[in-house]
VODRENZA-69178 format. One record per residue (C-alpha): x, y, z. Coordinates in steps of 0.02 Angstrom, whole numbers, padded with zeros to 5 digits, always signed. Layout:
XYZ;...
END
This chain:
+05845+05632+02852;+06007+05538+02823;+05985+05360+02761;+06106+05218+02787;+06175+05102+02656;+06178+04934+02742;+06200+04759+02674;+06068+04631+02716;+06110+04535+02873;+06016+04405+02976;+06059+04358+03155;+05985+04203+03236;+06007+04182+03423;+05923+04130+03585;+05861+04262+03705;+05743+04300+03847;+05656+04469+03866;+05701+04475+04052;+05805+04617+04120;+05914+04615+04276;+05769+04665+04390;+05660+04525+04322;+05801+04403+04354;+05824+04466+04533;+05636+04449+04556;+05642+04271+04491;+05782+04232+04613;+05680+04296+04761;+05529+04197+04700;+05638+04041+04686;+05703+04068+04864;+05526+04086+04933;+05470+03929+04840;+05620+03831+04904;+05579+03882+05084;+05400+03821+05062;+05458+03658+04982;+05580+03627+05125;+05444+03662+05254;+05320+03544+05170;+05434+03399+05120;+05593+03404+05225;+05561+03495+05391;+05484+03343+05476;+05627+03228+05423;+05774+03345+05455;+05707+03481+05568;+05721+03669+05552;+05871+03672+05669;+05981+03580+05543;+06053+03737+05465;+06178+03652+05349;+06048+03533+05278;+05922+03676+05261;+06048+03781+05164;+06102+03638+05050;+05925+03580+05008;+05851+03754+04984;+06005+03804+04883;+05980+03660+04762;+05793+03693+04750;+05820+03880+04725;+05946+03848+04586;+05832+03722+04502;+05679+03835+04507;+05780+03986+04449;+05853+03894+04299;+05681+03825+04255;+05603+03999+04258;+05742+04066+04146;+05733+03921+04024;+05544+03933+03998;+05563+04116+03943;+05702+04081+03816;+05650+04083+03634;+05738+04075+03466;+05748+04254+03401;+05804+04334+03239;+05854+04509+03188;+05853+04549+03003;+05926+04707+02927;+05867+04731+02749;+05948+04818+02601;+05823+04960+02617;+05875+04991+02798;+05732+04907+02888;+05754+04824+03057;+05647+04668+03079;+05633+04571+03241;+05564+04394+03246;+05517+04277+03388;+05524+04103+03315;+05466+04133+03137;+05340+04266+03183;+05380+04446+03138;+05341+04550+03293;+05423+04718+03256;+05480+04822+03107;+05555+04996+03099;+05682+05095+02998;+05861+05111+03055;+05837+05300+03064;+05719+05270+03211;+05848+05173+03312;+05900+05301+03442;+06026+05200+03539;+06080+05027+03597;+06097+05004+03784;+06239+04883+03829;+06388+04858+03942;+06559+04926+03898;+06619+04798+03771;+06797+04817+03834;+06744+04741+04001;+06706+04573+03922;+06557+04476+03858;+06386+04550+03828;+06244+04459+03916;+06107+04587+03886;+06068+04734+03771;+05919+04839+03723;+05877+04917+03554;+05788+05081+03590;+05678+05141+03447;+05559+05289+03442;+05411+05179+03491;+05481+05023+03573;+05626+04954+03675;+05677+04779+03623;+05776+04692+03760;+05873+04532+03728;+05960+04439+03865;+06053+04277+03898;+06082+04281+04087;+06165+04110+04104;+06290+04008+04005;+06160+03873+03976;+06207+03727+03863;+06117+03728+03695;+06057+03907+03718;+06220+03999+03750;+06320+04040+03594;+06488+04119+03638;+06519+04282+03546;+06346+04292+03465;+06287+04448+03559;+06455+04531+03535;+06443+04499+03348;+06268+04575+03339;+06323+04725+03442;+06481+04754+03338;+06382+04747+03175;+06267+04889+03229;+06405+04995+03306;+06511+04985+03148;+06370+04995+03021;+06283+05144+03102;+06439+05225+03176;+06357+05224+03349;+06440+05335+03479;+06468+05279+03658;+06382+05398+03780;+06342+05394+03966;+06190+05292+04016;+06081+05396+04132;+05967+05326+04267;+05867+05400+04411;+06020+05363+04519;+06144+05451+04405;+06267+05395+04271;+06296+05208+04260;+06476+05148+04278;+06450+04988+04180;+06309+05014+04055;+06318+05140+03912;+06205+05206+03776;+06278+05187+03601;+06189+05327+03509;+06141+05341+03327;+06227+05498+03256;+06066+05554+03171;+05984+05559+03344;+06119+05654+03439;+06000+05799+03472;+05891+05683+03577;+06034+05641+03695;+06013+05806+03786;+05830+05765+03823;+05884+05592+03879;+06020+05655+03996;+05914+05793+04073;+05771+05672+04107;+05893+05547+04188;+05860+05419+04054;+05670+05427+04070;+05637+05513+03903;+05724+05539+03738;+05582+05611+03633;
END
């Protein structure tokens, strides 16, 4: 097995483990909660027939609940790459995952040429680590941090941009950046429509 020669690097950043479907689910939950809140606290005072007031109040409540749900899932994270090619992932100061760089199959991310990266997933042989920053929230959002992390791995491992496969076909916006030592697994990945790579 080929081994990499990588310099030690530590990345500190904020992230949530939520993916786009979780975020959409949170948005629907926030909308349902805002409807209930309006019914309980505002319907008697303003009436259901006041469409404009209903939209404005429920919109503010939805946004507030949505941001709250996102914020409570955000944690300080760290990724450490050691001199002996280990990948270490921390939540706070607690080490929660370790593996060798040989076992990183691919990184799932948007096409970097389209702009900023708000979400990416590190896909190892036994775990998928998803990091996400879905909103430009003050204090948590650090411009360019995800792009810096992504660029480090692409350059250090010589990752190759390949099509990202889903049950619905090839994605137009998200790609898999594959580890060259795992190219043979890409055929399994593509034939299974992204459901398997082992």
